[in-house]
mmCIF file of the C-alpha atoms, coordinates in Angstrom:
data_MODEL
# 
_entry.id   MODEL 
# 
loop_
_atom_site.group_PDB 
_atom_site.id 
_atom_site.type_symbol 
_atom_site.label_atom_id 
_atom_site.label_alt_id 
_atom_site.label_comp_id 
_atom_site.label_asym_id 
_atom_site.label_entity_id 
_atom_site.label_seq_id 
_atom_site.pdbx_PDB_ins_code 
_atom_site.Cartn_x 
_atom_site.Cartn_y 
_atom_site.Cartn_z 
_atom_site.occupancy 
_atom_site.B_iso_or_equiv 
_atom_site.pdbx_formal_charge 
_atom_site.auth_seq_id 
_atom_site.auth_comp_id 
_atom_site.auth_asym_id 
_atom_site.auth_atom_id 
_atom_site.pdbx_PDB_model_num 
ATOM 1  C CA . MET A 1 1  ? -9.258  -14.454 -14.548 1.00 0.00 ? 1  MET A CA 1 
ATOM 2  C CA . LYS A 1 2  ? -7.352  -15.273 -17.650 1.00 0.00 ? 2  LYS A CA 1 
ATOM 3  C CA . PRO A 1 3  ? -4.121  -17.322 -17.140 1.00 0.00 ? 3  PRO A CA 1 
ATOM 4  C CA . GLY A 1 4  ? -0.950  -15.379 -16.904 1.00 0.00 ? 4  GLY A CA 1 
ATOM 5  C CA . GLU A 1 5  ? 0.766   -13.104 -14.382 1.00 0.00 ? 5  GLU A CA 1 
ATOM 6  C CA . HIS A 1 6  ? -1.517  -10.916 -12.415 1.00 0.00 ? 6  HIS A CA 1 
ATOM 7  C CA . SER A 1 7  ? -1.104  -8.422  -9.533  1.00 0.00 ? 7  SER A CA 1 
ATOM 8  C CA . ILE A 1 8  ? -3.703  -7.993  -6.853  1.00 0.00 ? 8  ILE A CA 1 
ATOM 9  C CA . TYR A 1 9  ? -3.702  -5.839  -3.768  1.00 0.00 ? 9  TYR A CA 1 
ATOM 10 C CA . THR A 1 10 ? -5.942  -4.674  -0.942  1.00 0.00 ? 10 THR A CA 1 
ATOM 11 C CA . ASP A 1 11 ? -5.471  -0.964  -0.391  1.00 0.00 ? 11 ASP A CA 1 
ATOM 12 C CA . GLU A 1 12 ? -1.755  -0.272  -1.048  1.00 0.00 ? 12 GLU A CA 1 
ATOM 13 C CA . LYS A 1 13 ? -0.505  -0.851  -4.638  1.00 0.00 ? 13 LYS A CA 1 
ATOM 14 C CA . GLU A 1 14 ? 3.047   -1.079  -3.425  1.00 0.00 ? 14 GLU A CA 1 
ATOM 15 C CA . ASP A 1 15 ? 2.079   -4.143  -1.406  1.00 0.00 ? 15 ASP A CA 1 
ATOM 16 C CA . ALA A 1 16 ? 0.687   -5.951  -4.544  1.00 0.00 ? 16 ALA A CA 1 
ATOM 17 C CA . LEU A 1 17 ? 1.048   -9.750  -4.770  1.00 0.00 ? 17 LEU A CA 1 
ATOM 18 C CA . THR A 1 18 ? 2.215   -10.712 -8.141  1.00 0.00 ? 18 THR A CA 1 
ATOM 19 C CA . PHE A 1 19 ? 1.945   -14.353 -9.326  1.00 0.00 ? 19 PHE A CA 1 
ATOM 20 C CA . PRO A 1 20 ? 1.148   -16.399 -12.378 1.00 0.00 ? 20 PRO A CA 1 
ATOM 21 C CA . ILE A 1 21 ? -2.529  -17.532 -12.502 1.00 0.00 ? 21 ILE A CA 1 
ATOM 22 C CA . GLU A 1 22 ? -2.998  -21.028 -13.985 1.00 0.00 ? 22 GLU A CA 1 
ATOM 23 C CA . ALA A 1 23 ? -6.339  -22.128 -15.686 1.00 0.00 ? 23 ALA A CA 1 
ATOM 24 C CA . GLY A 1 24 ? -8.576  -24.249 -13.458 1.00 0.00 ? 24 GLY A CA 1 
ATOM 25 C CA . ARG A 1 25 ? -6.657  -23.587 -10.306 1.00 0.00 ? 25 ARG A CA 1 
ATOM 26 C CA . THR A 1 26 ? -8.015  -22.184 -6.955  1.00 0.00 ? 26 THR A CA 1 
ATOM 27 C CA . TYR A 1 27 ? -5.848  -19.962 -4.873  1.00 0.00 ? 27 TYR A CA 1 
ATOM 28 C CA . ASP A 1 28 ? -6.093  -19.326 -1.159  1.00 0.00 ? 28 ASP A CA 1 
ATOM 29 C CA . LEU A 1 29 ? -5.103  -16.000 0.241   1.00 0.00 ? 29 LEU A CA 1 
ATOM 30 C CA . ARG A 1 30 ? -5.117  -14.480 3.652   1.00 0.00 ? 30 ARG A CA 1 
ATOM 31 C CA . VAL A 1 31 ? -5.428  -10.729 4.388   1.00 0.00 ? 31 VAL A CA 1 
ATOM 32 C CA . ALA A 1 32 ? -2.729  -9.828  6.950   1.00 0.00 ? 32 ALA A CA 1 
ATOM 33 C CA . ILE A 1 33 ? -3.008  -6.653  8.796   1.00 0.00 ? 33 ILE A CA 1 
ATOM 34 C CA . GLN A 1 34 ? 0.095   -4.534  8.745   1.00 0.00 ? 34 GLN A CA 1 
ATOM 35 C CA . ALA A 1 35 ? 0.725   -1.585  10.930  1.00 0.00 ? 35 ALA A CA 1 
ATOM 36 C CA . GLY A 1 36 ? 1.185   1.780   9.196   1.00 0.00 ? 36 GLY A CA 1 
ATOM 37 C CA . ALA A 1 37 ? 2.202   5.305   10.290  1.00 0.00 ? 37 ALA A CA 1 
ATOM 38 C CA . PHE A 1 38 ? -1.467  6.434   10.815  1.00 0.00 ? 38 PHE A CA 1 
ATOM 39 C CA . LYS A 1 39 ? -3.514  3.374   10.050  1.00 0.00 ? 39 LYS A CA 1 
ATOM 40 C CA . GLY A 1 40 ? -3.172  -0.286  9.404   1.00 0.00 ? 40 GLY A CA 1 
ATOM 41 C CA . HIS A 1 41 ? -3.676  -1.787  6.061   1.00 0.00 ? 41 HIS A CA 1 
ATOM 42 C CA . GLY A 1 42 ? -4.186  -5.247  4.549   1.00 0.00 ? 42 GLY A CA 1 
ATOM 43 C CA . LYS A 1 43 ? -1.514  -7.319  2.648   1.00 0.00 ? 43 LYS A CA 1 
ATOM 44 C CA . LEU A 1 44 ? -2.405  -10.486 0.712   1.00 0.00 ? 44 LEU A CA 1 
ATOM 45 C CA . VAL A 1 45 ? -0.473  -13.478 1.679   1.00 0.00 ? 45 VAL A CA 1 
ATOM 46 C CA . PRO A 1 46 ? -0.810  -16.849 -0.090  1.00 0.00 ? 46 PRO A CA 1 
ATOM 47 C CA . VAL A 1 47 ? -1.600  -19.886 2.078   1.00 0.00 ? 47 VAL A CA 1 
ATOM 48 C CA . ASP A 1 48 ? -1.909  -23.595 1.261   1.00 0.00 ? 48 ASP A CA 1 
ATOM 49 C CA . LYS A 1 49 ? -5.232  -25.234 0.591   1.00 0.00 ? 49 LYS A CA 1 
ATOM 50 C CA . ALA A 1 50 ? -5.480  -26.839 3.938   1.00 0.00 ? 50 ALA A CA 1 
ATOM 51 C CA . THR A 1 51 ? -4.817  -23.546 5.814   1.00 0.00 ? 51 THR A CA 1 
ATOM 52 C CA . GLY A 1 52 ? -7.180  -21.649 3.749   1.00 0.00 ? 52 GLY A CA 1 
ATOM 53 C CA . THR A 1 53 ? -10.019 -24.129 4.259   1.00 0.00 ? 53 THR A CA 1 
ATOM 54 C CA . LYS A 1 54 ? -9.467  -24.405 8.103   1.00 0.00 ? 54 LYS A CA 1 
ATOM 55 C CA . GLU A 1 55 ? -9.432  -20.613 8.446   1.00 0.00 ? 55 GLU A CA 1 
ATOM 56 C CA . VAL A 1 56 ? -12.601 -20.155 6.323   1.00 0.00 ? 56 VAL A CA 1 
ATOM 57 C CA . GLU A 1 57 ? -14.388 -22.823 8.344   1.00 0.00 ? 57 GLU A CA 1 
ATOM 58 C CA . ALA A 1 58 ? -13.433 -21.068 11.626  1.00 0.00 ? 58 ALA A CA 1 
ATOM 59 C CA . TRP A 1 59 ? -15.367 -18.032 10.325  1.00 0.00 ? 59 TRP A CA 1 
ATOM 60 C CA . LYS A 1 60 ? -18.535 -19.859 9.809   1.00 0.00 ? 60 LYS A CA 1 
ATOM 61 C CA . PRO A 1 61 ? -21.188 -19.574 12.665  1.00 0.00 ? 61 PRO A CA 1 
ATOM 62 C CA . LYS A 1 62 ? -21.313 -22.649 14.831  1.00 0.00 ? 62 LYS A CA 1 
ATOM 63 C CA . ASP A 1 63 ? -24.866 -21.977 16.219  1.00 0.00 ? 63 ASP A CA 1 
ATOM 64 C CA . THR A 1 64 ? -27.078 -20.649 13.475  1.00 0.00 ? 64 THR A CA 1 
ATOM 65 C CA . THR A 1 65 ? -30.226 -20.765 15.591  1.00 0.00 ? 65 THR A CA 1 
ATOM 66 C CA . LYS A 1 66 ? -29.158 -17.490 17.099  1.00 0.00 ? 66 LYS A CA 1 
ATOM 67 C CA . ILE A 1 67 ? -28.975 -15.722 13.793  1.00 0.00 ? 67 ILE A CA 1 
ATOM 68 C CA . LEU A 1 68 ? -32.127 -13.577 13.136  1.00 0.00 ? 68 LEU A CA 1 
ATOM 69 C CA . LYS A 1 69 ? -33.492 -13.087 9.716   1.00 0.00 ? 69 LYS A CA 1 
ATOM 70 C CA . PRO A 1 70 ? -34.899 -9.713  8.793   1.00 0.00 ? 70 PRO A CA 1 
# 
């Protein structure tokens, strides 16, 4: 993305996260699930680098020997 102010959102424009993007910087975001009237929806929440790294690592499979390749 080009540096400057940007807005990003998951599925609800009114829940957009607007913040300034700096050149060369990496941003960590979490998708929080919010309850809605008929369905839940995601909302982007900024997290610090340590939290983002820890949460991404938790999603990686621990035992890859059980993953079957097509």
